[in-house]
C-alpha positions in Angstrom: 21.3 27.8 14.4 21.8 27.6 18.1 19.5 24.6 18.2 21.6 22.8 15.6 24.8 23.6 17.5 23.3 22.2 20.8 22.0 19.2 18.9 25.4 18.3 17.4 27.1 18.8 20.8 24.5 16.5 22.4 24.8 14.0 19.6 28.5 13.8 19.9 28.2 13.4 23.7 25.7 10.6 23.4 27.6 8.6 20.8 30.9 8.9 22.6 29.8 8.3 26.1 27.1 5.8 25.4 28.2 4.2 22.1 26.9 0.7 22.8 23.4 2.1 23.8 23.1 4.1 20.7 24.2 1.3 18.4 21.7 -1.1 20.1 18.9 1.5 19.7 19.8 2.0 16.1 19.9 -1.7 15.5 16.5 -2.3 17.0 15.0 0.6 15.2 16.4 -0.6 12.0 14.9 -3.9 12.5 11.5 -2.3 13.0 11.8 -0.2 9.9 13.1 -3.1 7.9 9.8 -5.0 8.7 8.0 -1.8 7.7 9.9 -1.5 4.5 9.3 -5.1 3.5 5.7 -4.9 4.4 5.4 -1.8 2.1 7.3 -3.6 -0.7 4.8 -6.6 -0.3 1.9 -4.2 -0.3 3.1 -2.4 -3.4 3.7 -5.6 -5.4 0.3 -6.8 -4.1 -1.5 -3.9 -5.5 0.4 -4.2 -8.7 -0.8 -7.8 -9.0 -4.3 -6.5 -8.2 -4.2 -3.9 -10.9 -2.9 -6.6 -13.3 -6.0 -8.8 -12.4 -8.4 -5.9 -12.6 -7.1 -5.2 -16.2 -8.4 -8.6 -17.2 -11.6 -8.4 -15.1 -14.5 -8.0 -17.4 -18.3 -7.6 -17.0 -20.5 -9.2 -19.7 -23.9 -7.8 -20.4 -25.9 -10.3 -22.6 -28.8 -8.9 -24.6 -32.1 -10.7 -25.6 -31.9 -12.3 -29.1 -34.7 -10.0 -30.4 -33.0 -6.8 -29.1 -33.0 -4.1 -31.8 -30.1 -1.7 -32.4 -32.1 1.1 -30.8 -32.6 -0.9 -27.7 -28.9 -1.8 -27.7 -28.0 1.9 -27.9 -30.2 2.5 -24.8 -28.4 -0.2 -22.8 -25.1 1.3 -23.9 -26.1 4.9 -22.7 -27.3 3.4 -19.4 -23.9 1.7 -19.0 -21.9 4.8 -19.9 -23.9 7.0 -17.7 -23.1 4.8 -14.6 -19.4 6.1 -14.6 -18.2 2.6 -13.3 -16.3 1.6 -16.7 -13.4 2.7 -18.5 -14.1 0.7 -21.6 -17.5 -0.3 -23.2 -17.3 -2.6 -26.2 -20.3 -3.9 -28.2 -20.1 -7.5 -29.5 -22.7 -8.4 -32.1 -23.8 -12.0 -32.7 -21.6 -12.5 -35.6 -18.4 -11.3 -33.9 -19.3 -13.4 -30.8 -19.5 -16.5 -33.0 -16.2 -15.8 -34.7 -14.6 -15.2 -31.4 -15.9 -18.5 -30.1 -14.7 -20.4 -33.2 -11.2 -18.9 -32.9 -10.9 -19.9 -29.2 -12.4 -23.4 -29.7 -10.6 -24.2 -33.0 -8.5 -26.9 -31.4 -11.2 -28.4 -29.3 -14.3 -28.8 -31.7 -14.5 -30.7 -34.9 -14.2 -28.6 -37.9 -17.6 -29.6 -39.4 -19.3 -27.9 -36.4 -17.2 -24.8 -36.7 -18.1 -24.6 -40.4 -21.8 -24.6 -39.7 -23.1 -21.2 -40.7 -26.8 -21.6 -40.3 -26.9 -21.8 -36.4 -25.7 -19.0 -34.1 -27.0 -19.4 -30.6 -24.7 -16.7 -29.2 -26.4 -13.5 -28.2 -25.1 -9.9 -28.7 -23.4 -8.4 -25.7 -21.4 -5.7 -24.1 -17.9 -6.3 -22.7 -17.1 -3.8 -20.0 -13.9 -3.0 -18.0 -14.2 -1.5 -14.6 -12.2 1.6 -13.7 -9.0 0.9 -11.7 -10.0 3.3 -8.9 -13.2 1.3 -8.3 -11.1 -1.9 -7.7 -12.2 -1.9 -4.0 -14.9 -3.6 -1.8 -17.0 -0.5 -2.1 -16.5 -0.4 -5.9 -17.6 -4.0 -6.2 -20.7 -3.4 -4.0 -21.5 -0.5 -6.4 -21.1 -2.7 -9.4 -23.4 -5.4 -7.7 -26.1 -2.7 -7.3 -25.7 -1.5 -10.9 -25.9 -5.1 -12.2 -29.2 -5.7 -10.3 -30.7 -2.5 -11.7 -29.5 -3.4 -15.2 -31.3 -6.7 -15.1 -34.6 -5.0 -14.8 -34.2 -3.7 -18.3 -36.4 -5.8 -20.6 -33.7 -6.0 -23.4 -31.0 -7.3 -20.9 -31.0 -11.1 -20.6 -28.1 -11.6 -18.1 -25.1 -9.8 -16.4 -22.1 -11.9 -15.7 -19.1 -10.8 -13.7 -18.1 -13.7 -11.4 -20.1 -12.6 -8.4 -19.0 -15.2 -6.0 -15.4 -14.8 -6.8 -15.6 -11.0 -6.7 -17.1 -11.1 -3.2 -14.2 -13.3 -2.0 -11.7 -11.2 -3.8 -13.0 -7.9 -2.4 -13.0 -9.4 1.2 -9.5 -10.7 0.8 -8.3 -7.3 -0.5 -9.8 -5.4 2.4 -8.5 -7.9 5.0 -5.0 -7.8 3.6 -4.9 -4.0 3.5 -6.2 -3.7 7.0 -3.7 -6.3 8.4 -0.8 -4.7 6.6 -1.6 -1.1 7.9 -2.4 -2.5 11.3 1.1 -4.2 11.4 2.8 -1.0 10.2 1.0 1.1 12.9 2.1 -1.4 15.6 5.7 -1.3 14.5 5.7 2.6 14.4 4.2 2.6 17.9 7.1 0.3 19.0 9.6 2.8 17.3 8.1 5.6 19.4 8.6 3.7 22.6 12.2 2.7 21.6 13.2 6.2 20.8 11.6 7.5 23.9 13.7 5.2 26.1 16.9 6.3 24.3 15.9 10.0 24.8 15.3 9.3 28.5 18.8 7.8 28.7 20.2 11.0 27.1 18.3 13.3 29.4 19.6 11.3 32.4 23.1 11.9 31.2 22.7 15.6 30.9 20.7 16.1 34.2 23.2 18.5 35.6 23.3 20.6 32.4 19.6 20.7 32.3 19.4 21.8 35.9 21.8 24.8 35.2 19.6 25.8 32.1 16.4 25.6 34.1 17.9 27.7 36.9 19.2 30.5 34.6 15.7 30.7 32.8 16.4 29.0 29.5 13.4 28.8 27.3 11.5 25.5 26.7 12.5 25.4 23.1 16.2 25.9 23.9 16.2 22.8 26.3 13.8 20.6 24.5 14.6 21.1 20.8 18.0 19.3 20.8 16.3 16.2 22.2 13.6 16.4 19.6 16.2 16.7 16.8 18.1 13.8 18.3 15.0 11.6 18.2 14.3 12.8 14.5 17.9 11.8 13.7 17.7 8.4 15.2 14.4 7.7 13.3 15.8 9.1 9.9 19.1 7.2 10.3 17.4 3.9 11.1 14.8 4.3 8.3 17.6 5.1 5.8 19.6 2.0 6.8 16.6 -0.2 6.7 15.9 0.8 3.1 19.3 -0.4 2.0 18.8 -3.7 4.0 15.3 -4.1 2.5 16.8 -3.7 -0.9 19.4 -6.5 -0.3 16.7 -8.7 1.2 14.4 -8.0 -1.8 17.2 -8.8 -4.4 18.1 -12.0 -2.4 14.5 -13.2 -2.5 14.0 -12.5 -6.1 17.3 -14.1 -7.1 16.6 -17.2 -5.0 13.0 -17.4 -6.5 14.3 -17.2 -10.1 17.0 -19.8 -9.4 14.7 -22.3 -7.8 11.4 -21.6 -9.8 13.0 -21.1 -13.2 10.4 -20.2 -16.0 7.7 -20.0 -13.4 9.4 -16.9 -11.8 10.2 -15.4 -15.2 6.5 -14.4 -15.7 6.3 -12.9 -12.2 6.8 -9.0 -12.2 7.9 -7.5 -8.8 9.6 -4.3 -8.0 11.3 -2.6 -5.0 9.8 0.4 -3.3 9.8 3.4 -5.6 11.7 6.6 -4.8 8.7 8.5 -3.4 8.0 5.6 -0.9 11.6 5.5 0.1 11.6 9.3 0.7 8.3 9.0 2.6 9.7 6.2 4.7 12.7 8.4 5.7 10.5 11.3 6.4 8.2 9.1 8.5 11.2 7.9 10.4 12.2 11.4 11.3 8.6 12.3 12.3 8.1 9.3 14.5 11.5 9.8 16.1 10.6 13.4 16.9 7.3 12.3 18.3 8.9 9.7 20.5 11.3 12.3 21.8 8.5 14.9 22.3 6.5 12.5 24.5 9.5 12.1 26.9 10.5 15.8 27.4 7.2 17.0 28.8 8.7 17.7 32.2 11.8 19.6 31.0 12.1 23.2 31.9 9.6 22.7 34.7 12.2 22.3 37.5 12.3 18.6 36.9 16.1 18.2 37.0 16.5 20.2 40.3 13.5 18.4 41.9 14.8 15.0 41.0 18.5 15.8 42.1 
């Protein structure tokens, strides 16, 4: 409780004596956390779009025309034992032909579609990858599995858009790396900004710190109020930035719907969910405390008296 009492006294002193400095610090921190919040919102919606794409992503395993049911069952066991797929669906020749006729009904003359004697389509397996494998490593694993599956005599071909998949996996990895790199850069900036604010607060209380050092106050007693102040600045700025991020998000979505009309109607986006908002506030407090902790290493070591 004594730490909290000292913290509130120090906070009151800082905000009454150096109001402009505190407001400037909060504004700069809020801007940094705003960029973090918008980046996380974009990242969340990006992964949502990725999952939508991955739901439609299918791997087709085509069998030889003379493949027997027993051999098809063997291929199915190999596919299921790989652990890569959430859904394994067998499509026989007749079903493949019916599906083809349904899709091409408006593009091919009816007399060709009515032909029953000729069926050039092979039996196949339609596979859906597990969502957790929708990564570069997962796609590399799929590539290795497809290569091994082609060695089976009853398998004619494996199709999964190899060229597109490689570009997609590379883009996914690059976007994720850049996003997290940008967030880390902003958090490092936050640490420096809070550190400068705490340094100013320490300078204002030099006389008080000198007295505390001389009477033998513990490190925790002197340092903890500054750490709490840093955590408060980080938490406050992160909380304000979440509100601003939401207004920016609503503004962008509203503008997009007005300008894009029906095109925007099919685009599903969402703001940061509650756990991410809570995590961002917690992260703001932690980063603020870190920034303060870095700047108070010399406190309770005779620093104030020596630098008088």
